[in-house]
C-alpha positions in Angstrom: -36.3 24.1 -4.2 -36.3 20.9 -6.9 -32.5 22.0 -7.9 -31.7 22.1 -4.5 -32.9 18.5 -3.5 -32.1 17.8 -7.3 -28.5 18.8 -6.2 -29.0 17.1 -3.1 -29.4 14.3 -4.5 -27.1 14.2 -6.6 -24.7 14.7 -4.0 -25.9 12.0 -1.8 -25.7 9.5 -4.8 -22.3 10.7 -5.9 -20.3 10.7 -2.1 -22.0 6.6 -2.4 -20.6 5.3 -5.5 -17.5 7.4 -4.6 -17.3 5.1 -1.1 -16.8 2.0 -2.7 -19.5 0.1 -0.3 -21.8 0.8 2.2 -21.7 2.0 5.3 -22.1 -1.3 7.0 -18.8 -2.7 4.7 -16.9 0.7 5.8 -17.9 1.2 9.8 -16.4 -2.6 9.3 -13.9 -2.7 7.2 -12.6 0.2 10.1 -13.3 -2.4 12.5 -11.0 -4.6 10.4 -8.3 -1.9 9.7 -8.1 -1.2 14.0 -8.2 -4.9 14.5 -4.6 -5.4 12.2 -3.7 -2.1 13.5 -3.6 -3.4 17.6 -2.3 -7.2 15.7 0.5 -4.7 14.7 1.1 -2.9 18.3 2.0 -5.9 19.7 4.6 -6.9 17.3 8.3 -5.4 19.3 8.7 -2.2 18.0 12.5 -3.7 17.2 10.4 -6.3 15.5 8.4 -3.2 13.3 11.5 -1.3 12.0 12.7 -4.9 10.4 9.4 -5.2 9.1 9.7 -9.0 10.7 5.8 -10.6 9.3 3.8 -7.0 9.7 4.2 -4.2 7.1 6.2 -0.9 8.2 5.0 2.6 8.5 7.5 4.7 6.6 8.6 9.1 7.0 10.7 10.6 5.3 13.0 9.7 6.8 12.5 6.3 7.3 12.2 6.0 3.3 16.0 7.6 2.3 17.0 5.3 4.9 15.3 2.2 4.0 14.6 2.7 0.2 16.2 5.2 -1.1 17.7 8.6 -0.6 16.0 10.6 -3.8 18.2 14.1 -2.2 21.3 12.6 -2.4 21.5 10.3 -5.3 18.5 12.4 -7.6 20.2 11.1 -11.0 19.5 7.3 -10.7 17.7 5.2 -8.4 19.7 3.6 -6.0 18.8 0.9 -3.5 19.1 1.0 0.0 17.6 -1.7 1.4 18.6 -5.4 2.0 15.6 -7.5 0.4 13.5 -6.1 -2.1 10.6 -4.1 -1.1 6.5 -3.5 -2.2 5.2 -0.2 -1.2 2.0 0.9 -0.5 1.2 4.5 -1.0 -1.8 4.9 1.1 -4.6 6.7 2.5 -7.0 6.3 6.0 -10.2 7.3 4.1 -8.8 5.1 1.0 -12.1 2.5 0.4 -9.5 0.7 -1.5 -6.6 1.0 0.4 -8.3 0.5 3.6 -9.4 -2.7 1.7 -5.8 -4.1 0.7 -4.6 -3.4 4.1 -5.4 -7.2 5.5 -3.7 -9.2 2.5 -0.8 -6.4 2.8 -0.5 -8.3 6.2 -1.5 -11.7 5.4 1.5 -11.5 2.4 4.2 -9.9 5.1 4.0 -13.2 7.3 4.0 -15.4 4.1 6.7 -13.3 2.4 8.5 -12.2 6.2 12.5 -12.8 6.1 12.1 -12.6 1.5 10.9 -8.9 0.9 10.2 -5.4 3.3 6.2 -4.7 2.8 5.9 -1.4 3.5 3.6 1.5 4.1 3.4 6.0 3.6 0.5 7.4 4.4 0.3 10.2 1.4 -2.0 12.0 3.4 1.2 12.1 6.1 4.2 11.8 3.6 3.1 14.6 1.3 7.2 15.0 0.4 7.2 11.2 -1.0 3.5 11.1 -2.7 5.4 14.3 -4.7 8.5 12.6 -5.1 7.0 9.5 -6.9 4.0 10.9 -8.6 1.6 9.8 -6.9 -2.1 11.6 -7.9 -4.4 8.2 -7.8 -4.1 5.2 -4.2 -4.0 2.8 -3.8 -0.8 3.0 -5.5 2.3 0.0 -5.2 5.9 0.1 -5.6 7.3 -2.7 -6.6 11.4 -2.2 -5.7 13.8 -5.5 -6.4 16.7 -5.7 -4.8 19.1 -5.1 -7.8 17.5 -2.7 -11.1 14.3 -0.2 -11.3 11.4 -0.3 -9.5 7.6 -0.8 -10.6 4.6 1.4 -10.0 1.2 0.2 -10.2 -2.5 1.5 -9.6 -5.5 0.4 -7.4 -6.2 -3.1 -6.1 -8.1 -6.5 -7.9 -12.2 -6.8 -7.4 -12.8 -9.3 -5.1 -10.1 -9.1 -2.5 -8.7 -13.1 -3.6 -8.2 -12.2 -7.2 -5.7 -9.1 -5.1 -4.0 -11.3 -3.2 -3.1 -13.3 -7.1 -2.6 -10.0 -8.1 0.1 -9.4 -5.2 1.6 -12.6 -5.2 1.9 -12.8 -8.8 3.4 -9.3 -8.7 5.7 -10.1 -6.2 6.8 -13.2 -7.5 8.3 -11.5 -11.3 9.3 -8.5 -10.4 11.0 -8.7 -6.3 11.9 -12.4 -6.5 12.8 -12.8 -9.9 11.0 -16.5 -10.8 9.8 -17.4 -14.3 6.5 -17.1 -15.0 5.1 -20.4 -15.3 3.5 -22.2 -18.2 5.7 -19.2 -20.7 
């Protein structure tokens, strides 16, 4: 009986530690995610397809058309887009992914017309996740207009640090701004 109770306690502790927050934090994150989704839904379908100020959710077909047709170009990277792109590989159940979502919304507005912000649901688009070797999420693919993309995993400890990290990577990898004071 003690072993069963100990096993249940250990499983509960593991579940809480893996959730990256308390139940109320997760509830508020889920609410924020729903609010962000509702805000995105109010944009016109054409604006969403173009990525005007909001992240665009990509299917495999969208990815092949807007980012890279890996079925046609199997040996080299050929970017199909008209602007550099930041691609978020995420899942709805992932707490760090939910924390990154509103930051990516802000960045999509801030960098509107200069970069595309795309999102790929790894649960729905498992082939895309496999093609890019996504083993942990969130994972972010920074795709410059010319040259090869750069993959980054995870987020920083705070929202402010995460936003600063994204901005630095966007500026250096996508917009090719020189590192300040370097």
